[in-house]
C-alpha positions as CSV (number, residue, x, y, z in Angstrom):
1,M,25.2,-13.1,-16.9
2,K,28.0,-10.9,-15.1
3,L,27.4,-9.7,-11.7
4,Q,27.3,-6.1,-13.0
5,Q,24.6,-7.2,-15.4
6,K,22.9,-8.8,-12.6
7,V,22.6,-5.8,-10.5
8,G,22.0,-3.6,-13.5
9,R,18.7,-5.5,-14.0
10,L,17.5,-3.7,-11.0
11,L,18.1,-0.2,-12.2
12,I,15.1,2.3,-13.5
13,A,17.1,5.0,-15.6
14,G,16.3,8.4,-17.3
15,F,18.0,10.6,-19.6
16,K,17.6,13.8,-21.7
17,G,16.3,14.4,-25.0
18,I,13.7,12.9,-27.5
19,K,16.4,10.5,-28.8
20,M,18.1,7.9,-27.1
21,S,21.4,9.3,-25.6
22,E,24.9,7.7,-25.4
23,E,24.6,7.3,-21.9
24,I,21.8,5.3,-21.9
25,K,23.1,3.0,-24.7
26,H,26.0,2.4,-22.3
27,L,23.8,1.6,-19.6
28,I,21.9,-1.0,-21.9
29,H,25.1,-2.6,-23.5
30,T,27.3,-2.6,-20.3
31,Y,24.8,-3.2,-17.6
32,H,21.4,-4.8,-19.2
33,I,19.7,-2.2,-16.9
34,G,16.0,-3.4,-16.5
35,G,13.9,-0.2,-17.0
36,I,13.5,3.4,-18.4
37,I,11.8,6.2,-17.1
38,L,10.3,8.7,-19.8
39,F,9.6,12.3,-18.5
40,G,8.3,15.3,-20.4
41,R,11.6,16.1,-21.6
42,N,11.5,13.1,-23.8
43,I,8.3,13.5,-25.1
44,G,7.9,14.8,-28.7
45,T,5.1,14.1,-31.1
46,P,3.5,10.7,-31.3
47,E,5.7,9.7,-33.9
48,E,8.8,10.7,-32.0
49,I,7.9,9.0,-28.7
50,L,7.4,5.7,-30.8
51,A,10.5,6.1,-32.5
52,L,12.3,6.6,-29.3
53,T,10.7,3.7,-27.6
54,N,11.3,1.2,-30.6
55,S,15.1,2.4,-30.6
56,L,15.4,1.6,-27.0
57,Q,14.4,-1.8,-27.6
58,E,16.2,-2.4,-30.5
59,E,19.3,-1.4,-28.6
60,A,18.1,-4.2,-26.0
61,R,17.9,-6.6,-28.3
62,K,21.3,-6.1,-29.8
63,A,22.7,-6.0,-26.4
64,G,21.4,-9.5,-26.0
65,Y,18.1,-9.1,-23.7
66,E,15.9,-12.1,-23.4
67,T,12.8,-9.8,-22.7
68,P,12.3,-6.5,-23.6
69,L,12.8,-3.2,-21.3
70,L,10.2,-2.3,-19.3
71,I,9.8,1.6,-20.1
72,C,7.6,3.5,-17.8
73,I,6.2,6.8,-17.4
74,D,4.4,8.8,-15.0
75,Q,1.0,9.1,-16.9
76,E,-1.2,9.9,-13.7
77,N,-3.4,12.4,-15.9
78,G,-4.6,15.6,-14.6
79,V,-1.6,17.6,-13.1
80,V,0.7,14.7,-13.9
81,R,0.4,14.0,-17.4
82,R,3.8,13.3,-19.5
83,L,2.5,12.8,-23.0
84,G,1.9,15.9,-24.9
85,E,0.5,17.3,-28.2
86,G,-1.3,14.7,-30.2
87,T,-2.4,12.5,-27.4
88,T,-5.9,12.5,-25.4
89,I,-6.2,14.6,-22.3
90,I,-7.6,12.3,-19.8
91,P,-8.9,13.0,-16.1
92,G,-6.7,13.1,-13.4
93,A,-7.6,11.1,-10.3
94,M,-9.5,13.7,-8.2
95,L,-11.8,14.8,-11.1
96,L,-12.5,10.8,-11.6
97,G,-13.1,10.5,-7.6
98,A,-15.7,13.5,-8.0
99,T,-17.9,11.3,-10.4
100,Y,-18.2,8.8,-7.7
101,D,-18.6,5.8,-10.6
102,P,-15.6,3.3,-10.7
103,K,-16.8,2.8,-14.8
104,N,-15.1,5.9,-15.4
105,A,-12.0,5.2,-13.5
106,R,-11.9,2.1,-15.8
107,K,-12.3,3.9,-19.0
108,A,-10.0,6.4,-18.2
109,G,-7.4,3.7,-17.4
110,F,-8.0,1.6,-20.3
111,M,-7.6,4.9,-22.5
112,T,-4.4,5.8,-20.9
113,G,-2.9,2.1,-21.5
114,K,-4.2,2.0,-25.0
115,E,-2.3,4.8,-25.9
116,L,0.9,4.4,-24.0
117,K,0.6,0.9,-25.5
118,A,0.4,2.2,-28.6
119,L,3.4,4.5,-28.1
120,G,5.6,1.4,-26.9
121,I,5.4,2.5,-23.4
122,N,4.6,-0.7,-21.4
123,W,4.4,0.2,-17.4
124,N,2.5,3.2,-15.9
125,L,3.7,4.6,-12.7
126,A,0.0,4.9,-11.6
127,P,-2.4,4.9,-10.0
128,V,-1.5,7.1,-6.8
129,V,-3.5,5.2,-4.0
130,D,-2.5,7.5,-1.3
131,I,-5.7,8.9,0.4
132,N,-5.9,12.8,0.5
133,N,-6.9,13.5,4.0
134,N,-4.3,16.4,4.6
135,P,-5.6,19.7,3.0
136,K,-2.0,20.8,3.3
137,N,-0.3,17.9,1.4
138,P,1.8,20.1,-0.8
139,V,2.7,16.8,-3.2
140,I,-0.6,14.6,-3.6
141,G,-3.6,16.9,-3.4
142,V,-5.5,16.2,-6.7
143,R,-3.4,13.4,-7.4
144,S,-5.3,11.4,-5.0
145,F,-8.8,10.1,-5.8
146,G,-10.3,11.7,-2.7
147,E,-10.2,11.5,1.4
148,K,-12.3,8.2,2.0
149,P,-10.2,4.8,1.9
150,A,-13.0,2.8,0.5
151,D,-13.7,5.4,-2.5
152,V,-9.9,5.5,-3.2
153,A,-9.7,1.6,-3.5
154,E,-12.5,1.3,-5.7
155,M,-11.4,3.7,-8.1
156,A,-7.8,2.9,-8.2
157,K,-8.8,-0.5,-8.5
158,H,-10.8,0.0,-11.7
159,S,-8.1,2.3,-13.0
160,I,-5.7,-0.7,-12.7
161,L,-7.9,-3.0,-14.6
162,G,-8.5,-0.6,-17.2
163,M,-5.0,-0.2,-17.8
164,Q,-4.4,-3.9,-17.7
165,E,-6.7,-4.7,-20.1
166,A,-5.2,-2.3,-22.5
167,G,-1.9,-4.4,-21.7
168,V,0.0,-2.1,-19.6
169,M,1.8,-2.8,-16.3
170,T,0.5,-0.8,-13.1
171,T,2.1,0.9,-10.2
172,L,0.6,1.5,-6.4
173,K,2.1,4.6,-5.1
174,H,3.3,5.7,-2.4
175,F,3.6,2.8,0.1
176,P,2.7,2.7,2.9
177,G,1.0,6.1,2.2
178,H,1.5,9.8,1.3
179,G,-1.4,11.4,1.6
180,D,-1.3,12.6,5.2
181,T,2.0,14.7,4.7
182,S,2.8,18.3,4.8
183,V,6.3,17.8,3.6
184,D,7.2,17.3,-0.1
185,S,9.4,14.0,-0.4
186,H,11.2,15.8,-3.4
187,L,12.4,18.4,-0.7
188,D,12.7,17.0,2.6
189,L,11.7,13.8,4.7
190,P,8.3,13.8,5.5
191,V,7.2,12.2,8.7
192,I,3.8,10.4,9.5
193,D,3.0,9.3,13.3
194,H,0.0,7.5,12.8
195,N,0.0,4.0,15.0
196,L,-0.4,0.6,13.4
197,D,-4.1,0.2,13.9
198,R,-4.8,3.6,12.3
199,L,-2.3,2.8,9.1
200,H,-4.3,-0.5,8.7
201,A,-7.6,1.3,9.2
202,V,-6.9,4.1,6.7
203,E,-3.7,4.5,4.6
204,L,-3.2,0.6,3.7
205,I,-6.8,0.0,2.7
206,P,-6.1,0.8,-0.7
207,F,-3.2,-0.8,-0.9
208,K,-4.4,-4.3,0.2
209,E,-7.5,-4.1,-1.9
210,C,-5.5,-3.2,-5.1
211,M,-3.0,-5.6,-4.3
212,A,-6.0,-8.4,-4.0
213,A,-7.3,-7.0,-7.4
214,G,-3.7,-8.3,-9.1
215,A,-1.5,-5.1,-9.1
216,D,1.8,-5.7,-10.9
217,A,4.1,-3.3,-8.6
218,V,4.4,-1.0,-5.8
219,M,6.3,2.2,-5.5
220,S,7.7,3.0,-2.2
221,A,7.1,6.2,-0.4
222,H,10.2,8.6,1.0
223,V,8.3,8.9,4.3
224,Y,9.5,8.1,7.7
225,F,6.7,5.9,9.8
226,P,7.9,5.6,13.6
227,A,5.2,3.0,14.3
228,L,6.8,0.6,11.2
229,E,10.4,1.5,11.5
230,D,12.5,1.6,15.0
231,K,15.4,3.5,13.6
232,E,14.7,7.4,13.6
233,N,14.2,9.1,10.3
234,V,14.9,6.1,8.0
235,P,12.2,6.4,5.3
236,A,9.8,3.5,4.2
237,T,12.0,3.1,1.0
238,L,15.2,2.1,3.1
239,S,13.2,0.0,5.8
240,H,13.3,-3.7,5.6
241,S,10.7,-3.9,8.3
242,V,8.1,-2.0,5.8
243,I,9.5,-3.3,2.3
244,T,9.9,-6.9,3.5
245,G,8.2,-7.1,7.0
246,L,4.9,-5.3,6.1
247,L,4.7,-5.6,2.0
248,R,6.1,-8.7,1.3
249,E,5.7,-11.1,4.7
250,E,2.7,-9.4,6.1
251,L,0.4,-8.1,3.1
252,G,2.0,-11.1,0.8
253,F,2.7,-8.6,-2.3
254,D,4.9,-10.8,-4.8
255,G,4.9,-8.4,-7.6
256,V,7.9,-5.7,-8.3
257,I,8.3,-3.4,-5.6
258,T,10.2,0.0,-7.0
259,T,11.5,2.9,-5.4
260,D,10.6,6.4,-6.2
261,C,13.4,8.4,-7.6
262,M,16.4,8.3,-5.5
263,E,17.7,11.6,-6.4
264,M,14.5,13.3,-4.4
265,D,16.1,15.5,-1.3
266,A,14.7,13.2,1.1
267,I,17.1,10.6,0.3
268,A,19.9,12.4,-1.7
269,K,20.4,15.0,1.0
270,R,20.5,12.4,4.2
271,I,22.5,9.7,3.0
272,G,23.2,10.2,-0.6
273,T,21.5,8.6,-3.9
274,V,24.1,5.8,-4.4
275,E,24.2,4.7,-0.7
276,G,20.3,5.1,-0.7
277,C,20.2,2.5,-3.7
278,V,22.1,-0.1,-1.8
279,R,20.2,0.3,1.2
280,A,16.7,-0.1,-0.8
281,V,17.8,-3.3,-2.1
282,E,19.0,-4.5,1.0
283,A,15.5,-3.4,2.4
284,G,14.1,-5.5,-0.3
285,V,13.1,-3.7,-3.1
286,D,13.5,-4.9,-6.7
287,F,13.8,-1.7,-8.8
288,V,15.7,1.4,-7.7
289,M,15.0,4.4,-9.6
290,V,17.7,7.0,-10.7
291,S,16.0,9.3,-13.0
292,H,18.5,12.1,-13.8
293,L,22.3,11.8,-13.8
294,H,24.3,9.3,-15.8
295,D,27.3,9.2,-13.1
296,L,24.8,8.2,-10.2
297,Q,23.1,5.6,-12.4
298,E,26.5,3.9,-13.0
299,Q,27.8,4.3,-9.5
300,A,24.8,2.6,-8.2
301,I,25.4,-0.3,-10.3
302,L,28.9,-0.7,-9.3
303,R,28.4,-0.1,-5.5
304,L,25.3,-2.7,-5.6
305,A,28.0,-5.3,-7.5
306,E,30.2,-4.5,-4.7
307,A,27.8,-5.2,-1.7
308,V,26.9,-8.4,-3.4
309,E,30.7,-9.4,-3.6
310,S,31.0,-8.1,0.1
311,G,28.2,-10.4,1.0
312,R,26.1,-7.3,2.3
313,I,23.5,-8.4,-0.1
314,S,23.1,-12.1,-1.4
315,E,23.1,-12.9,-5.0
316,Q,20.1,-15.1,-4.3
317,Q,18.0,-12.0,-3.4
318,I,19.1,-10.1,-6.9
319,E,18.2,-13.4,-8.8
320,E,14.9,-13.4,-7.2
321,S,14.5,-9.5,-8.0
322,I,15.5,-10.4,-11.7
323,E,13.0,-13.2,-11.9
324,R,10.1,-10.9,-10.4
325,I,10.8,-8.2,-13.3
326,E,11.2,-10.5,-16.0
327,K,7.8,-12.4,-15.2
328,L,6.4,-9.2,-15.5
329,S,8.4,-8.2,-18.7
330,R,7.0,-11.7,-20.1
331,K,3.6,-11.0,-19.1
332,Y,3.4,-7.4,-20.6
333,T,6.1,-7.4,-23.7
334,S,7.1,-9.4,-26.4
335,W,9.6,-8.7,-29.2
336,K,7.0,-9.8,-32.1
337,E,4.4,-7.2,-30.4
338,I,7.4,-4.4,-30.7
339,D,8.2,-5.5,-34.2
340,A,4.4,-4.9,-35.4
341,N,4.2,-1.7,-33.5
342,N,6.0,0.4,-36.0
343,K,3.4,3.0,-36.9
344,V,1.5,5.3,-34.3
345,A,-2.2,4.0,-34.2
346,E,-5.1,6.5,-35.7
347,F,-6.9,6.0,-32.2
348,V,-4.2,8.0,-30.6
349,G,-5.3,11.4,-29.8
350,S,-8.4,10.7,-31.9
351,R,-11.5,12.8,-32.0
352,K,-13.4,9.6,-30.6
353,H,-11.0,9.7,-27.6
354,H,-11.7,13.1,-27.0
355,D,-15.4,12.8,-27.0
356,E,-15.2,9.9,-24.6
357,M,-13.1,11.6,-22.1
358,K,-15.3,14.9,-22.5
359,E,-18.1,12.9,-21.3
360,I,-16.2,11.8,-18.0
361,Y,-15.4,15.5,-17.6
362,K,-18.9,16.5,-17.5
363,H,-19.5,13.9,-14.7
364,G,-16.5,15.4,-12.7
365,V,-16.4,19.0,-12.8
366,T,-18.1,20.0,-9.6
367,E,-20.3,23.0,-8.9
368,V,-19.9,23.7,-4.9
369,K,-22.1,26.8,-5.1
370,G,-25.0,27.5,-7.4
371,P,-26.6,27.3,-9.8
372,G,-26.2,31.2,-10.4
373,I,-26.8,33.5,-13.1
374,P,-25.6,32.3,-16.4
375,I,-23.5,34.2,-18.7
376,A,-26.1,35.9,-21.4
377,A,-25.2,36.0,-25.0
378,E,-25.0,39.9,-24.8
379,D,-22.9,40.1,-21.7
380,R,-19.7,41.6,-21.7
381,V,-17.5,39.2,-19.6
382,L,-14.3,39.9,-17.9
383,L,-12.0,36.9,-17.3
384,V,-9.5,37.3,-14.6
385,H,-6.8,34.5,-14.4
386,P,-3.6,33.9,-12.2
387,K,-0.2,33.2,-13.7
388,N,0.9,29.6,-13.7
389,E,2.1,28.2,-10.5
390,Y,3.4,24.6,-10.1
391,A,2.7,23.6,-6.4
392,M,4.5,20.2,-7.0
393,M,7.8,19.4,-8.5
394,V,6.4,16.4,-10.3
395,E,3.5,18.1,-11.9
396,D,3.4,18.7,-15.9
397,K,4.9,22.3,-16.8
398,R,3.1,22.7,-20.1
399,Y,-0.6,23.4,-19.0
400,A,-1.6,27.2,-18.9
401,T,-4.4,28.9,-17.1
402,L,-5.1,31.2,-20.1
403,T,-6.5,28.0,-22.0
404,M,-9.5,29.0,-20.1
405,A,-9.7,32.5,-21.7
406,E,-9.5,30.8,-25.4
407,Q,-12.0,28.3,-24.9
408,L,-14.6,30.8,-23.7
409,E,-13.9,33.3,-26.3
410,K,-14.6,30.4,-28.9
411,I,-18.5,30.4,-27.8
412,H,-18.7,33.8,-26.4
413,G,-17.5,36.7,-28.5
414,N,-17.4,39.2,-25.9
415,V,-14.8,38.4,-23.4
416,T,-12.0,40.5,-22.1
417,S,-9.2,38.5,-20.2
418,M,-6.7,39.8,-17.6
419,E,-3.7,38.0,-16.0
420,I,-2.8,38.8,-12.5
421,D,0.7,38.0,-11.0
422,K,1.2,36.6,-7.5
423,E,0.9,40.1,-6.3
424,T,-1.9,42.5,-7.7
425,P,-0.9,45.6,-9.1
426,D,-1.5,48.5,-6.5
427,E,-2.9,51.0,-9.5
428,V,-5.4,48.6,-10.7
429,D,-8.9,49.0,-8.9
430,M,-10.7,45.4,-9.3
431,T,-13.9,46.7,-8.0
432,E,-13.8,49.6,-10.4
433,L,-12.6,47.4,-13.2
434,A,-15.3,44.4,-12.6
435,G,-17.8,47.3,-12.6
436,Q,-17.5,48.1,-16.1
437,Y,-18.5,44.4,-17.0
438,D,-21.8,42.6,-16.7
439,H,-20.0,39.3,-15.9
440,I,-16.9,38.2,-14.5
441,V,-15.3,34.7,-14.3
442,V,-12.3,34.6,-12.0
443,L,-9.8,31.4,-11.9
444,T,-8.4,30.2,-8.5
445,L,-5.1,28.7,-8.6
446,N,-4.3,27.5,-4.8
447,A,-6.0,30.4,-3.3
448,D,-6.3,28.5,0.0
449,K,-2.5,29.0,0.4
450,H,-2.3,32.6,-1.1
451,E,-4.0,35.2,0.8
452,N,-3.3,37.7,-2.2
453,Q,-5.5,35.6,-4.4
454,R,-8.3,35.6,-1.8
455,L,-8.1,39.3,-1.4
456,L,-8.3,40.0,-5.1
457,V,-11.4,37.5,-5.5
458,N,-13.2,39.6,-2.7
459,E,-12.2,42.9,-4.4
460,I,-13.9,41.7,-7.4
461,L,-17.1,40.4,-5.5
462,A,-17.3,43.8,-4.3
463,S,-18.6,45.3,-7.5
464,G,-22.1,43.8,-7.0
465,K,-22.0,41.9,-10.5
466,P,-22.2,38.2,-11.0
467,V,-18.7,36.7,-10.3
468,D,-18.2,33.0,-11.0
469,V,-15.2,31.6,-9.3
470,I,-13.3,28.4,-11.0
471,A,-11.1,26.7,-8.6
472,V,-8.8,25.3,-11.2
473,R,-6.6,22.8,-8.8
474,S,-7.4,22.9,-5.2
475,P,-11.2,22.1,-4.5
476,Y,-10.2,23.6,-0.8
477,D,-10.4,27.1,-2.6
478,A,-14.1,27.0,-2.6
479,A,-14.5,27.3,1.0
480,Y,-13.7,31.0,0.6
481,F,-16.0,32.6,-1.6
482,P,-19.6,32.1,-0.4
483,K,-20.8,35.2,-2.0
484,A,-20.0,34.1,-5.7
485,N,-22.7,33.7,-8.0
486,R,-21.0,30.3,-8.7
487,V,-18.2,28.3,-7.3
488,I,-16.7,25.5,-9.5
489,C,-14.0,23.0,-8.9
490,T,-12.1,21.4,-12.1
491,Y,-9.4,19.6,-10.2
492,E,-6.9,20.5,-13.0
493,F,-6.3,23.4,-15.5
494,T,-6.3,21.3,-19.0
495,E,-7.6,22.3,-22.2
496,S,-10.5,19.6,-22.0
497,V,-11.9,20.7,-18.5
498,F,-11.7,24.4,-19.7
499,E,-13.9,22.9,-22.5
500,V,-16.2,21.7,-20.3
501,V,-16.4,24.7,-18.0
502,A,-16.8,27.3,-20.6
503,A,-20.0,25.7,-21.9
504,Y,-21.5,25.2,-18.5
505,L,-20.9,28.8,-17.9
506,I,-23.0,29.9,-21.0
507,G,-25.5,27.3,-20.2
508,K,-24.6,24.8,-23.1
509,T,-23.9,21.7,-20.9
510,S,-24.5,20.2,-17.6
511,I,-21.9,19.1,-14.7
512,T,-22.8,16.5,-12.2
513,G,-19.6,16.4,-10.0
514,R,-19.3,15.8,-6.4
515,L,-16.5,16.9,-4.1
516,P,-14.4,13.8,-3.1
517,V,-12.9,15.8,-0.3
518,S,-14.5,17.8,2.8
519,I,-14.0,21.6,2.6
520,N,-14.9,24.1,5.6
């Protein structure tokens, strides 16, 4: 194997489109890249996804790969779900955390893995094992199972076991913890100032327990930890003391270590993506991820080859990384299995899968205040929902708050829906409008961060009519509306969760979730 192909095995690359691009074909043939990452931009129908993954593997076989490509995706479920129509909507981490039942995490993990594997995706960049102990965290939030280390560890461990049982490789992220940040590393470099005792007592617990349970891979965080790294503003991804010292040597992890995307601003705007890739490998990672730009992907490979030729990085280290990568590839993939996977299995997106996950939703959706007055059959209902707002760059962009109106209209005939922009129109007197209805349902979308949403809800509450508040992402919204008829947290705004909530509002089903985070 040529040197450029050796270092090429350390690259995970992304591309645009639902068909294999010429650029990705070039990277496979010229550099033997080790992994492909798929995003929503690559996702069509289940048939198109399988055709894409099979074409990528066929190209790898033509290029002379001994083991198939690792094809990964961020299928965390909930707000970060890449698969689209025709696949099962599966609860995200915080809703699973709200069930307080690890069996649900295992079921959801198994179903996630089962559908991914059926579509030719053999590696899931999940679960998130960050502890959401900072309500102001802009990038983790409901992607976490909750705020208590032991609960997060238990749910994550069972999620991993479920995915592995389905034959899919798993990833713990974001090491050594991204939960207690108030900055999104897509946009800048977060800093966590906790000392070593605190990190071992809180942030590292889920990583330790999940690694002991057999986690396959760990993804590094673009977060600076002064207690772990002497050099100022060096994120964990580029820190030898974090990646090699703590993760490899102290914690004894012998699986694959991958970076998060090296085009995120915490890396790209400080030292640059290409130099960042070299420094990450120097720190001890096995995979560097460059998700978007082909020029940067190729430059990273060439710069890594130069670093080996100059002695900056040893060739032995590269070979050790390749062996770790190929070990997992042999465990989770085979050419025989790929050849047999030429038709989408009937269970993908099936009614059976939908119904199984619906039961978990019932156990996770949380009534924070209630029980109140249910919607009666004869009630005139006003449903007020905000326009979509995507609080995190990483989350899925296809879901809509208006889906709640569609679900409620299916089972209650007299519903008027009203979409409110970020700024409530001055000409609309919401108190007067609400007074014309018998029951009002209002959705909030991160009202804890938007005063105008809180003002809107309180204006509606002044009507004196029963008002149900549905916090459709942040559970911290629930603290603001003690006078509501009912306050319900869904942790995500997917079609399946709204199906459950709509049925609950009219008294047709029960919900039993409990908050996995504290609200004031």
